N, C-alpha and C positions, 0 to 999 in steps of 0.2 A: 374441211371447212363446212361442208354440208351437214355433217353429223353434229358439229358444234352448234351451228345455227338451229338445227332441229331441236336442241335442248335449250338454247339461250332464249330464242323467241317465245316459246310457250312459257318459260319461267318469267320473262318480263311481263307477259300478259297476266299470269297468275299473281305475280308479285304486285302488280298494280291493283288487282282486285283485293288482295290482302291489305294493301296500304289504305285503300278506300274504306274497307271494313273497319280498320283501326281508327280512321278519321271519324267514322260514324259513331264508334264506341266512345270516342272522346267528346261526343256531343255536337259534332258538326253535321250540317245537312249534306247528304251525298246522294242526290237523286239518280246518278248514273249506276250506282251499285246494284239496284234491283234488276235493271236491264242486263247487266253483265252476268249476274247470277243465273237468270233465266237462260241466257245464251250458253253458259257453261253446263247447265243441266241438259240442254238439247243437243249440243255439239257432238258428244260421243255417239249418239244414235245416228246422226248424219254421217259421221266418220266411218262407223262399222258398216252401214248400209252401202255407201259408195265403195268401200274397200272390198266388201263381199261380192258386189256386182262385178268389180274389176277382176277379182280372183277367180271367178267362175268362167271367165272368158279366155279363150286361147289366143286372143289377138294382141296380148301384151306379155311382158316379162314378170308379171306379178305371180307370186306363189299360188298354186292351185288350192282353193278352199272348197272342201266337200260341202254339199248342200246341208248335210246334218250339222257339221261344225259351224258353218256360217249361220244357220238358223238358230243354233244354241247361243252363239255369241250375240246375235241380234236380239234374242229374247231376253238375255241377261241385261243387255244395255237398255232395252225398253223398260224393264222393271226398275232398274236403278235410276234412269232418267225420270220415270214417272214418280218415284219416291222423292227424288230431289225437288221436282216441281211442286209436289204436294207439301213438302216441308216448307218451301218458300211461301206458299200461299196460305198455309194453315197455322195460325198461332196456337190453336188447340193441340195440334199434333206435336209442335215443338215443346209444349208444356208436358205432354204425355211422354215424350222421349226422356224426360228427366228421370222417370222411374227406371228406365233402361240404362242410361249412362251414369246416373248418380247425381248427388247434390252439387258437385263442382260444375256441372253443365248448366249454363244459364240460357233458358229459352228466349230471353229478350236480347241476348247479345248478338250483335251483327257479326262479330268475329267468329262466334261459335256456329252460327248459321252458315257463314261463308265456308268454314272448315268442313262442315257436313257436305255441302254441295261439291267442293273441290275434292274431297276424299272419294266420293262416289264417282265423280268424273274420272279421277285418276285410276280407280279400279276398273272402270269401263274401258278406258284407253288401254290399260295393261292387258286385260283379257282379249280385247279386240286385236291388239298387236300380236299377241301370242297366236291367235287363230289365223290371222292374215299372213303371218310369216311362215305358216305351214306346220304349226304345232312344235313338238319337241324336236323332231328331226330337222325342221326348217330353222329353228332357233340355233341348233348345234352347228348347222352349216354356216349360218351368218356369223357366228362367233369364230368359226374356224378360219374364215377368210378376212375377218375384220381386224386389220392391223392397228386401227385407232382405238381398240378396246380400252387400253390403259388410260390414255388421255381422256376418253369419254367417261371412264369410271371416276377419275379424279374430278372432272367437271361436275359429275352427278353429286359427289360428296360436298363440293362447294355450294351447289344449289340447295342441298338439304340444310346446310348450316345457315345460309342466307334466309331460307324460307322459315326456319325455326326462329331466327332473330326477328324477322319481320312479323311473324305470326304473334309473338308475345308483345309486339309494339315497341321495340327498341327505338328510343329517341322520338317516339310518338306519344305513347301512353306511359312508358317506363324508361327510367335511366338505366345505365349499364349495370349497376349493382342490383337493382330490382329485377331487371331482365335475367341476369344470371341466377338469382334466387328462384324466379319463376320456372326457369329451365332445370333447376336442381343441380346447377354446376357449382363447384367449389374446388379450392386447392385440395387435392386428394389427401385424406388423413390416413393413418395406418390402417384403420378399419376398412377404408375404401380399397386399399391395396390387398388386404387379407381376404376380404369377401370377394372382391373382383377376381383375384387370382384363383381362389378356391372354386368358385362357381363357374368361372370360365373353363377351368380344367374339367370339372364335373359335367358341364354341358357337352364338351367334346367327347368325353368317355361315354356319356349317355347316347349321343348320336352314333358313335361307333357300335355300341350294343344294338341300337335300332337297325343299323345297316346290316349287321350280322344276321339278325332275325329276318330282315327283309330279303337278304340274299338266299336264305334257306327256303323261303316260301315262294320265291320267284325263279323262273327259268333264267339261265345265263343270258339268253338272247333278249328277253324282256327287260332284265336288269340293265343290260348295256344300252338298250334303247332309252330307258327311263333316266339314266344318269348321263347320257351323251352331252346334253347342254351344260350341266354343271361341271363335267370333266373338261370340256372345251374351255369354259371360263377359267377354271383353275390352271389350265395349261398355258394361259397367256403370260403367267409370271415366270421369270427366268432366273432370278437370283434371290438369295435370302435378304439382302438389304432392300431390294425392291418390294419384297413381301412385307418386310417390317414397316416401311413407310406407308404402303397402301393399306395395311391392316390398321395402322393408326388413323389414317384419314377416314376409312370406312367406319371404324368404331365411333369416331367423333361425330361424323356427319349423320349416320343413321340414329345414333343414340340421342343426339341433340334434338333431332326432328321427331322421332317416334316416341321415345321415352320422356324426353324433356318437354316438348311442346304439346304433343297429342295426348299422351296417356293421362296427365292430370285432369283433363276435361272429360275424356271419353272412356277411361278405365282400361285395365290391363287386358281383359278379354278381347274387346273390340279392337284395341290397338294391335294386339298380337295377330288377329286375323288379317288386319290391314297389312301388317308387316310381312306375313307369310305370302299373301296374294301377290304383293309387289315383287317378290323374288321369282321372276318368271322362269328361271332355269330349273325350278323344282315344280312348276305348275303341272297339275294332273298326275302327280306321282306321290307315293307314300312319304317321300321326303318332306312334303309340305307339312305333314303332321309333326315331323321331327322339328322342323324349323319353328312351328307354332309353339312347341314345348320349350325350345330354347328362348323364344321371345318372352314367354311367361317368366322364365328365370330372370332375364334381364329386367323385366318389368317389376318383379319382386324386389330386385336390388335397388331399383330407382325409388320404389315406394318406401322401403325400410331404411335405406341408407342415402343414396344420392345418385344422380345421373353420372357423376364421376366414377362411381363404383361400377355402374353398368357399362361405361366406356371401357374400363379396364378389363372386365369380363369378356366383352365383345372382342377386344383386341386379342386376348389370350386364345379365345375360341377360333378366331380366324387365322391367327399367326401359326398356331400349332399345326392345323390341318394343311395349310398352304406350304409351310416350311417342310413338313414331313413329305409332302407330295414331291417337292423339288429334290429332297435328299434321296428319296426312293428312285426317282427317275434318273438320277445321275450316278447311282451306285452300281 
């Protein structure tokens, strides 16, 4: 129950902020939005500072955080918070960002401004949680003992879907048909299946090749340490039907949010970095670069075909590796 509330309560707050941003984009006066954006820009800094101070003390059960890791997380959070505050305050900076994000980004849009602030806040929280949990080893231990990992994973995908729908202004600025078109969703065509299947398989094979090279360049001990969290996460799945259902949910949730809602505004490159950073089981390992490459493939499918094609590719990519993991472990 605590884990559920830890996801639901922040989403309700963030969802309310996104709702207000859509209301402002629709032409309504929303004076509360500015205050909430400033709060979201500053909150990650307060969070990591308090967490670091708690983690350096032996008087509690918090994971130990080294001074170097804590200082690095604090510095990153300060920089991201400072950038968010500057974006909120500076119309000129928002105009300049259009050269980086592309013409789809609207410097006058309250929704796009809100997206920037929330993206950088989410990145800050992700990095902070990774550090405060004790890094890769601490993350692996938490996954090993966390029996609620699957329900939490399902809830996360539901939150991604709701955030995507709310972000494009479903029933606020857009009806259902217009929202689906904005997200790149459609009933899959033969080309979506063909491209999704082909590039999902190629993405998996590409990652396998990357892992082989990675293993040749890394000691067995270091490789085991770097892959501990991802292997623990994969180990929570116990059957092929379970893998199938969760692969479908993960593909739909992540693709609707990242490729459907975020990418058309901020571009493939920025979205792929955001996507890779949020997968904390790969943080600070070479696998982050592999995931970035996979995200570029999904982004290309979204751009050239549809989000539906990217969902199919994402499903194939996840299902093959997780199903093979179960088959190997039971053989």
